[in-house]
Each structure stands twice: as C-alpha cells, then as structure tokens.
C-alpha positions in Angstrom: -39.9 219.7 178.5 -39.9 221.1 174.9 -39.9 218.8 171.9 -37.9 220.0 169.0 -39.4 219.8 165.5 -36.8 219.6 162.7 -38.0 221.4 159.6 -35.4 222.2 156.9 -37.8 224.2 154.8 -38.7 226.7 157.5 -37.7 228.0 160.9 -37.2 225.6 163.8 -40.2 225.4 166.2 -40.5 224.3 169.8 -43.5 223.0 171.8 -45.1 220.0 173.5 -45.3 221.7 176.9 -47.0 219.3 179.3 -48.7 220.0 182.5 -48.6 216.9 184.8 -52.1 215.5 185.5 -53.5 212.8 187.7 -56.1 210.2 186.7 -59.6 210.7 187.9 -63.3 210.5 187.0 -65.0 213.5 185.3 -61.7 215.4 185.4 -61.7 215.5 189.2 -58.2 214.2 189.6 -57.1 211.6 192.1 -58.0 213.7 195.2 -61.4 214.7 193.8 -62.2 211.1 192.8 -61.5 210.0 196.3 -63.9 212.6 197.6 -66.6 211.5 195.1 -66.4 207.8 195.9 -66.1 208.4 199.6 -69.1 210.8 199.5 -71.2 208.2 197.6 -70.4 205.6 200.2 -71.3 208.0 202.9 -74.6 208.7 201.2 -75.4 205.0 201.1 -74.6 204.6 204.8 -76.8 207.6 205.7 -79.7 206.2 203.7 -79.4 202.9 205.6 -79.1 204.6 209.1 -80.9 207.9 209.0 -83.3 207.9 206.1 -83.8 209.3 202.6 -84.1 213.0 203.5 -80.8 213.2 205.3 -79.1 211.3 202.4 -80.6 213.8 199.9 -79.2 216.7 201.9 -75.8 215.1 202.1 -75.8 214.4 198.4 -76.7 218.0 197.7 -73.7 219.2 199.8 -71.5 216.7 198.1 -72.7 218.0 194.7 -72.0 221.6 195.6 -68.4 220.6 196.7 -67.8 218.7 193.5 -69.3 221.6 191.5 -66.9 224.0 193.2 -64.0 221.7 192.3 -65.1 221.3 188.6 -66.0 224.9 187.9 -62.8 226.5 186.7 -62.0 229.8 185.1 -59.8 230.4 182.0 -56.7 230.1 184.2 -57.6 226.7 185.6 -58.5 228.0 189.1 -61.6 226.5 190.6 -64.0 228.1 193.1 -62.4 226.5 196.1 -58.9 227.8 195.2 -60.1 231.3 194.6 -62.1 231.3 197.8 -59.2 230.0 199.7 -57.0 232.8 198.3 -59.6 235.4 199.3 -59.9 234.0 202.8 -56.1 233.9 203.2 -55.9 237.6 202.1 -58.6 238.7 204.5 -56.8 236.9 207.3 -53.4 238.5 206.4 -55.0 242.0 206.1 -56.8 241.7 209.4 -53.4 240.8 211.1 -51.7 243.7 209.4 -49.1 241.5 207.8 -49.5 243.2 204.4 -48.0 246.4 205.8 -44.3 246.7 206.4 -42.3 249.5 208.0 -38.6 249.4 208.7 -35.8 251.7 209.7 -35.4 253.6 213.0 -39.2 254.2 213.2 -40.2 250.8 211.9 -40.6 247.4 213.4 -37.5 245.7 212.0 -34.9 244.7 214.5 -32.0 247.1 215.3 -33.6 249.8 213.1 -32.4 248.2 209.9 -34.0 248.1 206.4 -34.1 244.3 206.0 -36.1 242.7 203.3 -39.8 242.0 204.0 -41.8 238.8 203.6 -40.3 235.6 202.3 -36.8 237.2 201.9 -36.7 238.5 205.5 -34.7 235.6 207.0 -32.2 235.3 204.2 -28.5 235.8 205.0 -25.8 237.0 202.8 -22.1 235.9 202.7 -19.3 236.4 200.2 -16.8 233.9 199.0 -14.2 233.6 196.2 -14.3 231.0 193.5 -11.3 229.1 191.9 -10.8 231.9 189.4 -10.5 234.5 192.2 -13.8 236.1 191.6 -15.9 237.1 194.6 -19.5 235.7 194.6 -22.4 236.3 196.9 -24.1 233.3 198.6 -27.6 233.6 200.0 -28.9 231.2 202.6 -32.6 230.7 203.2 -33.2 229.1 206.6 -36.9 228.3 205.9 -36.0 225.9 203.0 -32.4 225.1 204.0 -31.1 226.2 200.6 -28.2 228.3 199.3 -28.4 230.5 196.2 -25.8 232.2 194.0 -26.5 234.8 191.3 -24.7 235.0 188.0 -24.8 238.3 186.0 -24.8 237.9 182.2 -24.6 240.3 179.2 -26.8 238.7 176.5 -25.6 239.3 172.9 -29.1 239.6 171.6 -30.4 238.2 168.3 -30.0 241.4 166.2 -28.0 240.7 163.0 -27.4 237.1 164.1 -28.1 234.2 161.7 -31.0 232.0 162.5 -28.6 229.0 162.6 -26.6 230.6 165.4 -29.8 231.3 167.3 -30.8 227.7 167.0 -27.4 226.6 168.4 -27.9 229.0 171.3 -31.3 227.6 172.1 -30.0 224.0 171.9 -27.1 224.8 174.2 -29.5 226.5 176.6 -31.6 223.3 176.6 -28.4 221.2 177.3 -27.4 223.6 180.1 -30.8 223.2 181.8 -30.7 219.4 181.3 -27.3 219.2 182.8 -28.5 221.1 185.9 -30.5 218.0 186.7 -27.2 216.1 187.1 -25.7 218.7 189.4 -25.5 217.4 193.0 -28.0 219.1 195.3 -29.6 221.3 192.7 -33.0 222.7 193.7 -34.0 225.3 191.2 -32.8 227.9 188.8 -34.3 231.2 187.5 -33.5 233.7 184.8 -34.4 237.3 185.4 -34.5 239.9 182.5 -34.9 243.4 183.8 -35.4 246.5 181.6 -35.2 250.0 183.1 -34.7 253.5 181.9 -31.1 254.6 181.5 -30.1 257.5 183.7 -27.4 258.6 181.2 -24.6 258.6 183.8 -22.5 255.9 182.1 -22.7 257.7 178.8 -21.8 261.0 180.4 -18.8 259.4 182.1 -17.6 257.7 178.9 -17.8 260.9 176.9 -16.1 263.0 179.5 -13.2 260.6 179.9 -12.5 260.3 176.2 -13.2 263.8 174.8 -10.2 265.6 173.5 -9.5 269.1 174.9 -8.3 270.2 171.4 -11.5 269.0 169.7 -13.4 271.6 167.6 -16.1 273.5 169.5 -18.8 272.2 167.2 -17.8 268.6 167.9 -17.8 269.2 171.7 -21.2 270.9 171.4 -22.6 268.0 169.5 -21.3 265.5 172.0 -22.8 267.5 174.9 -26.1 267.6 173.1 -26.1 263.8 172.6 -25.3 263.3 176.3 -28.1 265.5 177.3 -30.8 264.1 175.0 -29.9 260.4 174.5 -30.9 259.1 177.9 -34.5 260.5 177.5 -35.6 257.5 175.4 -32.9 254.9 176.1 -33.1 251.9 178.4 -30.8 249.3 180.0 -31.3 245.6 179.9 -29.8 243.4 182.7 -29.9 239.6 183.0 -29.4 237.5 186.1 -29.3 233.7 186.5 -30.0 232.4 190.0 -29.1 228.8 191.0 -30.4 227.3 194.2 -28.8 224.3 196.0 -29.9 222.2 198.9 -27.9 222.5 202.1 -27.9 218.7 202.6 -26.0 216.2 200.4 -29.1 213.9 200.5 -32.3 213.5 202.5 -31.6 213.1 206.2 -27.9 214.1 206.0 -26.3 216.9 208.0 -26.9 220.4 206.7 -23.9 222.3 205.4 -22.9 225.7 206.7 -22.2 228.7 204.5 -18.4 228.3 204.6 -18.6 224.7 203.6 -21.1 225.4 200.9 -19.0 228.3 199.6 -15.9 226.1 199.3 -17.8 223.5 197.3 -19.5 226.0 195.0 -16.2 227.8 194.4 -15.0 224.8 192.4 -18.2 224.3 190.5 -19.0 227.9 189.7 -16.4 228.3 186.8 -18.0 225.4 185.0 -21.5 226.8 185.4 -20.5 230.2 184.0 -18.6 228.7 181.1 -21.6 226.7 180.1 -23.8 229.8 180.2 -21.5 231.7 177.8 -22.2 229.0 175.1 -25.9 229.8 175.3 -25.6 233.3 174.0 -25.7 234.8 177.5 -22.4 236.6 176.8 -19.9 237.3 179.5 -21.1 235.5 182.6 -19.7 236.4 186.0 -20.9 235.8 189.5 -22.3 238.8 191.3 -20.4 240.0 194.3 -22.2 240.9 197.6 -22.0 244.6 196.7 -23.5 244.1 193.2 -26.3 242.0 194.5 -27.1 244.5 197.2 -27.3 247.3 194.6 -29.6 245.2 192.4 -32.0 244.4 195.2 -31.9 248.0 196.6 -32.8 249.4 193.2 -35.7 246.9 192.8 -37.4 248.0 196.0 -36.5 251.7 195.5 -36.0 252.6 191.8 -35.3 256.2 192.8 -32.0 255.0 194.2 -30.7 253.9 190.8 -29.7 257.5 189.8 -27.8 258.0 193.1 -26.0 254.7 192.7 -25.1 255.4 189.0 -23.8 258.8 190.0 -21.7 257.4 192.7 -20.1 254.9 190.3 -19.5 257.7 187.8 -17.6 259.6 190.4 -15.4 256.6 191.1 -17.1 255.9 194.5 -18.7 252.6 195.7 -21.9 253.1 197.6 -21.3 250.7 200.5 -24.5 248.7 201.0 -24.9 245.9 203.5 -27.6 243.2 203.4 -29.7 244.6 206.3 -30.0 247.9 204.4 -31.3 246.9 201.0 -35.0 246.5 201.9 -37.7 249.2 201.6 -38.4 251.6 204.3 -42.2 251.2 203.7 -44.2 248.7 201.7 -47.8 247.7 201.5 -49.4 244.9 199.6 -52.9 245.2 198.3 -55.1 242.6 196.6 -53.8 243.3 193.2 -50.6 245.4 193.7 -47.6 246.2 195.8 -46.5 249.7 196.9 -42.8 249.9 197.9 -40.9 253.1 198.6 -40.9 255.2 195.4 -42.8 252.9 193.1 -45.8 250.7 192.6 -45.6 247.2 191.1 -47.9 244.4 190.0 -46.8 240.9 189.3 -48.4 238.3 187.0 -47.9 234.5 187.0 -48.1 232.3 183.9 -51.0 230.0 184.0 -50.7 228.5 180.5 -47.7 228.0 178.3 -48.0 228.8 174.5 -50.2 226.3 172.8 -48.9 224.6 169.7 -45.4 225.2 168.3 -43.5 228.5 168.7 -40.3 229.9 167.3 -37.3 230.9 169.4 -38.2 234.6 169.4 -41.7 234.2 170.8 -40.7 236.1 174.0 -38.9 239.0 172.2 -41.6 241.6 172.6 -42.3 240.6 176.2 -38.7 241.0 177.1 -38.1 244.3 175.3 -38.5 247.6 177.0 -41.9 249.3 176.8 -42.7 253.0 177.0 -45.7 252.5 179.4 -43.7 250.5 182.0 -40.9 252.2 183.9 -39.2 249.0 185.0 -40.2 245.5 183.8 -38.9 242.2 185.2 -39.5 238.9 183.5 -38.4 235.9 185.5 -38.4 232.3 184.2 -38.5 229.8 187.0 -37.0 226.3 186.4 -36.9 223.2 188.6 -34.6 220.6 186.9 -35.5 217.0 187.7 -33.0 214.1 188.0 -33.3 211.2 185.7 -35.0 208.9 188.2 -37.7 211.3 189.1 -38.2 212.5 185.5 -38.9 208.9 184.4 -41.5 208.4 187.1 -43.2 211.7 186.3 -43.5 211.1 182.5 -44.7 207.5 183.0 -47.4 208.6 185.5 -48.4 211.4 183.2 -48.8 209.0 180.3 -50.9 206.6 182.4 -53.1 209.5 183.5 -53.6 210.6 179.9 -54.5 207.1 178.8 -56.9 206.7 181.7 -58.7 209.8 180.7 -59.1 208.7 177.1 -60.2 205.2 178.0 -62.6 206.2 180.8 -65.3 207.1 178.2 -66.6 205.4 175.1 -66.3 208.5 173.0 -63.0 210.2 174.0 -62.6 213.9 173.2 -60.1 215.0 170.6 -58.2 216.9 173.3 -57.8 213.6 175.3 -56.4 211.8 172.2 -54.0 214.6 171.6 -52.9 214.6 175.2 -52.1 210.9 174.9 -49.9 211.5 171.9 -48.1 214.4 173.6 -47.5 212.4 176.8 -46.2 209.5 174.7 -43.8 211.8 172.8 -42.5 213.3 176.1 -42.0 209.8 177.6 -40.2 208.7 174.4 -37.9 211.8 174.4 -37.1 211.3 178.1 -36.3 207.6 177.5 -33.9 208.7 174.8 -31.9 210.9 177.2 -33.7 214.3 177.1 -34.0 216.2 180.4 -37.2 217.1 182.1 -37.7 220.6 183.6 -40.6 222.1 185.4 -40.9 225.8 184.5 -43.0 228.8 185.3 -42.9 232.6 184.7 -43.4 235.8 186.7 -43.8 239.2 185.1 -43.4 242.3 187.3 -44.3 245.8 186.0 -43.2 248.8 188.0 -44.3 252.4 187.6 -43.2 255.5 189.5 -46.6 257.3 189.1 -49.8 255.6 190.2 -51.6 257.3 187.3 -49.8 255.1 184.9 -50.8 251.9 186.6 -53.7 251.2 184.2 -51.4 251.8 181.2 -48.9 249.3 182.6 -51.5 246.6 183.2 -52.8 247.0 179.6 -49.3 246.9 178.3 -48.6 243.6 180.0 -51.9 242.1 178.8 -51.0 243.0 175.2 -47.4 241.7 175.5 -48.7 238.4 177.0 -50.9 238.0 173.9 -47.9 238.5 171.6 -46.0 235.9 173.5 -49.0 233.5 173.3 -49.0 233.3 177.1 -51.8 233.3 179.6 -50.9 235.5 182.6 -52.9 236.1 185.7 -52.2 238.7 188.4 -51.0 237.0 191.6 -54.0 238.2 193.7 -53.5 238.3 197.4 -49.8 237.5 197.2 -48.3 240.4 195.4 -45.5 241.0 198.0 -44.4 237.3 197.8 -44.6 237.2 194.0 -42.5 240.4 193.8 -39.8 238.9 195.9 -39.9 235.6 193.9 -39.3 237.6 190.7 -36.1 239.0 192.1 -32.7 237.2 191.6 -32.8 235.7 195.1 -33.2 232.1 194.3 -36.5 231.6 196.2 -38.2 228.3 195.6 -41.9 229.0 196.0 -43.2 225.5 196.3 -41.1 225.0 199.5 -42.8 228.0 201.1 -46.4 226.7 200.6 -48.0 224.8 203.4 -50.1 222.5 201.2 -48.0 219.5 200.2 -46.9 219.3 196.6 -48.4 215.8 196.2 -51.8 217.1 197.2 -51.6 220.2 195.0 -50.8 218.1 191.9 -53.8 215.8 192.5 -56.4 218.5 192.8 
C-alpha cells in the first residue's frame, strides 16, 4: 500500500511500501526460529543420551543450516532458496520439460500449437457484455479461476498538468482499492508493451485519405513519410487483466464458463468505466480474436507484420486458441527462446526506497532502441478489508518484536515500526491494501543483441529505483506470467503461501 504525502510546495510523492514480515530471533522469521529452538532442544537431548561429540556434530550441522538461511544476497535470496532453484532446474532439464515442440511434428495433442507451460491447460470462450461488446474469458483449471482482459489506450502525461496527473493516480488507487470489494476477485495485472511499428497502419491511413488531384510534390512527400517514418517509430499497447475465482466462496460449487460469463457481462461495464477515469483512455474488453492475436505476436513477433498487413487489406486473420502458441520453445537458465525471438524476464525484488513521484516508471515503460519488444507487467493482489486488517496488525506486531528483541535496536528497525504503524493507521481509516509485484520482459530478434538488452534493462531499473533480478530457472513460466493471461503465480507454487512468508 502506498502512503500519500501532501506537499503544497512541491510535487506530490508516494511511498511507504511494506514487505510483510514475521517475528523471529536474529532475523530468522517464525519458521527459522522454530528450527533454531527445536535444534537446540535436540542438541540437549543428544548430549544427555549419546554424548558431547555427537552433540557438537549436530550443533555444527544446525549452525550450517541456520547460516544458509541467514546468508542472503542483495535480492533477499538465501543459500537454500538459490540451491533449491538450481536443483529444480536440473531436474526439469533432465526430464526435458524445458523443451517444447508443437504442431504436426510436435508432441502437442491433435497437432495443434497450444500454449506451453502454465498456460497449456487454459481454455478460451467468448461472451457478450451488457453493452453488446464481445469479451474473451479465460479459464485456468489448475487454479479454478476465470480471467478477462481489457484493452486500454492511455492518454500519456505529455502536455498534461501535474494536478491532472495527481487526480489520475488517486483514481487509480481508488480503482485498485475497490477491486478488494469485488466478489470473487483473485488478482489483477497491468501490461504495458512497446514494440516497433510496422508502418502498415500509417500506410493504410495515407492511402485512404490521399486526394487523386493533389500536387505531385505533396504525394511524393507523403510517400516518403510513409516509407521512412516506421523506421524509428514504435507502438505502445496496454492491457488490464482481472482474475476471478470460479467459486462464490470457499467450499461452494464451482461455476462454469457460461455462468461466469453471464455474471461478468453485467459487471464489466462498471470496471471499464472506472478505468477510463484513471487516465487509461478508452477501455474496452478484448474479444477472442484480439486476445489470440496479442498472444500469437508475443510468442512469434515475426507474425506481427503479417497480422498488420491482413488488417490493412481489410481481412481478419482467423486465429483459434489452440493455434496461438509457439511451434518451438526452449527455456534456459537465464533466457527463453521462442519461435523467431529470444526473451529474458526479470522480477522485482525490491520496491523503490523512500518517496517517489508519479513519473518514476516513465523511462522503464518508454520504448528503448536496444530492445525490440519490451513488456512491463504490474501484478496486483487486492485484499478484502478483513484480511487486510489482519495482515497490517500482524506486520506491526512483527516490527515491534524485532525492535524490542534487542537492547539496542537498529535505526532500520525503528523506521520499520513507524512505517508499519502508518500503514495500519491508513488501513484503519479506510485505505485499501494491495500486494504487488513486477515482471519485465525484454525480447530481441537477434541473439547478438541479447547483451545490449540486458544492459538496457539494468539501466532502466536504476532510473526507476527498482531492484530487478532475472527469474533464473523459470524463464518460461515468468514469460507466460508477464502476458495478459491473468495467471496467479502463487497458486501455481507447491510450497504453501503461509510457509513462504515465514521463511
């Protein structure tokens, strides 16, 4: 949750990002503290039963385990988590699950080009909302959730007063907070994608409006503009994905696609209307055809030119959901090769420290000359009022425990208590609580430009005051999660969420 600081003498700033913590001794957390106390008790028992030598050996093993838990890198990853990721990657590579082949010569059923990995079992259906607009509905059987995708056309902040930008940011915060009150809401995500412009739309617009009686010089100038302008231009697309639970409540009967489509048809106009007030521009739900095109281009960027040319000719490239996946894909430890491109995905490990202004992500979202296609996805998990109150109170108690567990508390612990108290106070006053994360995907068409793209993302992360880390060993899953598919990653992890938060 972001605390807003009012300052009439300067620009408005935002901050107070809080990472939930659990109380524990020596920064071990609840789970680590249990291991420490249980290990000490076991050492005492071994001394009484076996002898001092065996107890010393057991204490050494316990110390190594605790050292592995306490030793963390700049991204907060300890030795155990990094070793677990490496072992999981070796296991996946030995089974060949990092290699995907589809089509008539592949291993996909019926010779189709279905999506790989986490998105493979997803099913697509199309419905119509109360305004008569068709919208695509994605069903994920593994998590029993439905997702819809809204396409937006952001107005941008160019030549816009700062007061208007502040209003947009406030309305966006209200929209996210209101999601926590939506029945059955699971998660939401915002995907900003920048890609080179093929020039097809400009060519079509000029050819349709040029006057046959225009002077030859004017026609020649227009033809030159059409030929040269796309060389350095880019397109920016924005998608908002909202994921709902298939069940009304825990233990209730799961709804089918038709039933869920009828319910969301009445709620979708309100969601799109609220988005328009946040500066997102004209918001409309994506149809099945539009969603298929977006996912097809993501896995095979070379298809973008063909799809644009088909639209320019007045034709619709008929795509079905089993045909939008890549024909070949292979995940490596630090990258993902798919059809005609190579991608690398980073995950945010630390939000900006201190207070930031509303344009802190401007450079990260803008097109970059060293990255052919860039996708920045903000992941949100709105929390209802009851769960939010329990989380902020538990976080406040954990921060107070860390400060009072030593006679000389560190300055960081004192600051954490004040930040947790401010968050609890704002939540009690009616503010919403949202868990958030970020994924950044950089795609290049030439492998020789991979190093330039990685360096560009590192520099852009610094300008945004973010700390990004490549998703080592899970590049294929991270790539799919950055797409507007509504995947909820915590639900695909086998380790329970309660245990992960206590480590």
